[in-house]
C-alpha positions as CSV (number, residue, x, y, z in Angstrom):
1,M,167.8,20.4,102.6
2,M,164.7,21.9,104.2
3,R,161.4,21.4,102.6
4,D,159.2,24.3,101.7
5,E,155.9,24.2,103.5
6,A,154.1,24.6,100.2
7,D,155.5,21.1,99.2
8,M,154.8,19.4,102.6
9,R,153.4,15.9,102.4
10,T,150.6,15.2,104.8
11,T,148.5,12.2,105.5
12,L,144.8,12.9,105.6
13,S,141.8,10.6,106.2
14,I,139.3,11.4,103.4
15,E,136.0,9.8,103.1
16,D,135.4,7.6,100.0
17,D,132.9,9.8,98.4
18,V,135.2,12.9,98.6
19,R,138.2,10.8,97.4
20,I,136.2,9.4,94.4
21,A,135.0,13.0,93.5
22,A,138.5,14.4,93.8
23,R,140.0,11.6,91.7
24,A,137.4,12.2,89.0
25,M,138.2,15.9,88.9
26,A,141.9,15.2,88.9
27,T,141.5,12.8,85.8
28,Q,139.2,15.3,84.0
29,Q,141.7,18.2,84.7
30,Q,144.7,16.0,84.1
31,Q,146.1,16.9,87.6
32,R,147.3,15.0,90.5
33,I,144.7,14.4,93.2
34,G,146.7,16.3,95.7
35,E,146.7,19.4,93.5
36,V,142.8,19.2,93.2
37,I,142.4,18.8,97.0
38,S,144.8,21.7,97.5
39,E,142.9,23.9,95.1
40,L,139.6,23.1,96.7
41,A,140.9,23.7,100.3
42,R,142.5,27.0,99.1
43,A,139.3,28.1,97.5
44,F,137.3,27.4,100.7
45,T,139.9,29.2,103.0
46,E,140.4,32.3,100.9
47,P,138.2,35.2,102.4
48,A,136.8,36.2,99.0
49,A,135.6,32.6,98.3
50,R,133.8,32.2,101.6
51,P,130.0,32.8,101.6
52,R,128.9,35.8,103.6
53,R,126.9,35.2,106.7
54,A,123.6,37.0,107.1
Protein backbone atom coordinates (compact mmCIF):
# COMPACT_ATOMS: atom_id res chain seq x y z
CA MET A 1 0.00 0.00 0.00
CA MET A 2 1.36 3.41 -0.96
CA ARG A 3 1.54 6.03 1.76
CA ASP A 4 -0.22 9.34 1.29
CA GLU A 5 2.28 12.20 1.31
CA ALA A 6 0.20 13.93 3.98
CA ASP A 7 1.08 11.07 6.34
CA MET A 8 4.76 10.77 5.41
CA ARG A 9 7.13 10.34 8.32
CA THR A 10 10.26 12.46 8.16
CA THR A 11 13.23 12.82 10.47
CA LEU A 12 14.15 16.42 11.27
CA SER A 13 16.87 17.92 13.44
CA ILE A 14 15.11 20.42 15.68
CA GLU A 15 16.95 22.57 18.18
CA ASP A 16 16.15 21.95 21.83
CA ASP A 17 14.39 25.26 22.49
CA VAL A 18 12.05 24.71 19.53
CA ARG A 19 11.35 21.10 20.56
CA ILE A 20 10.60 22.14 24.14
CA ALA A 21 8.23 24.90 23.00
CA ALA A 22 6.47 22.57 20.54
CA ARG A 23 6.14 19.86 23.20
CA ALA A 24 4.60 22.38 25.62
CA MET A 25 2.14 23.51 22.93
CA ALA A 26 1.27 19.90 22.14
CA THR A 27 0.61 19.12 25.79
CA GLN A 28 -1.50 22.25 26.24
CA GLN A 29 -3.53 21.56 23.08
CA GLN A 30 -3.70 17.79 23.69
CA GLN A 31 -2.08 17.06 20.32
CA ARG A 32 0.92 15.13 19.12
CA ILE A 33 4.10 17.15 18.70
CA GLY A 34 4.14 16.32 14.98
CA GLU A 35 0.69 17.84 14.57
CA VAL A 36 1.81 21.05 16.27
CA ILE A 37 4.95 21.32 14.15
CA SER A 38 2.94 20.64 10.99
CA GLU A 39 0.43 23.35 11.90
CA LEU A 40 3.21 25.85 12.59
CA ALA A 41 4.99 25.03 9.32
CA ARG A 42 1.72 25.22 7.39
CA ALA A 43 0.89 28.61 8.93
CA PHE A 44 4.33 29.93 7.97
CA THR A 45 4.18 28.65 4.39
CA GLU A 46 0.63 29.73 3.52
CA PRO A 47 0.72 33.00 1.54
CA ALA A 48 -1.95 34.72 3.67
CA ALA A 49 0.01 34.00 6.85
CA ARG A 50 3.31 35.41 5.60
CA PRO A 51 4.14 38.98 6.57
CA ARG A 52 4.28 41.45 3.69
CA ARG A 53 7.61 42.97 2.76
CA ALA A 54 7.87 46.74 2.51
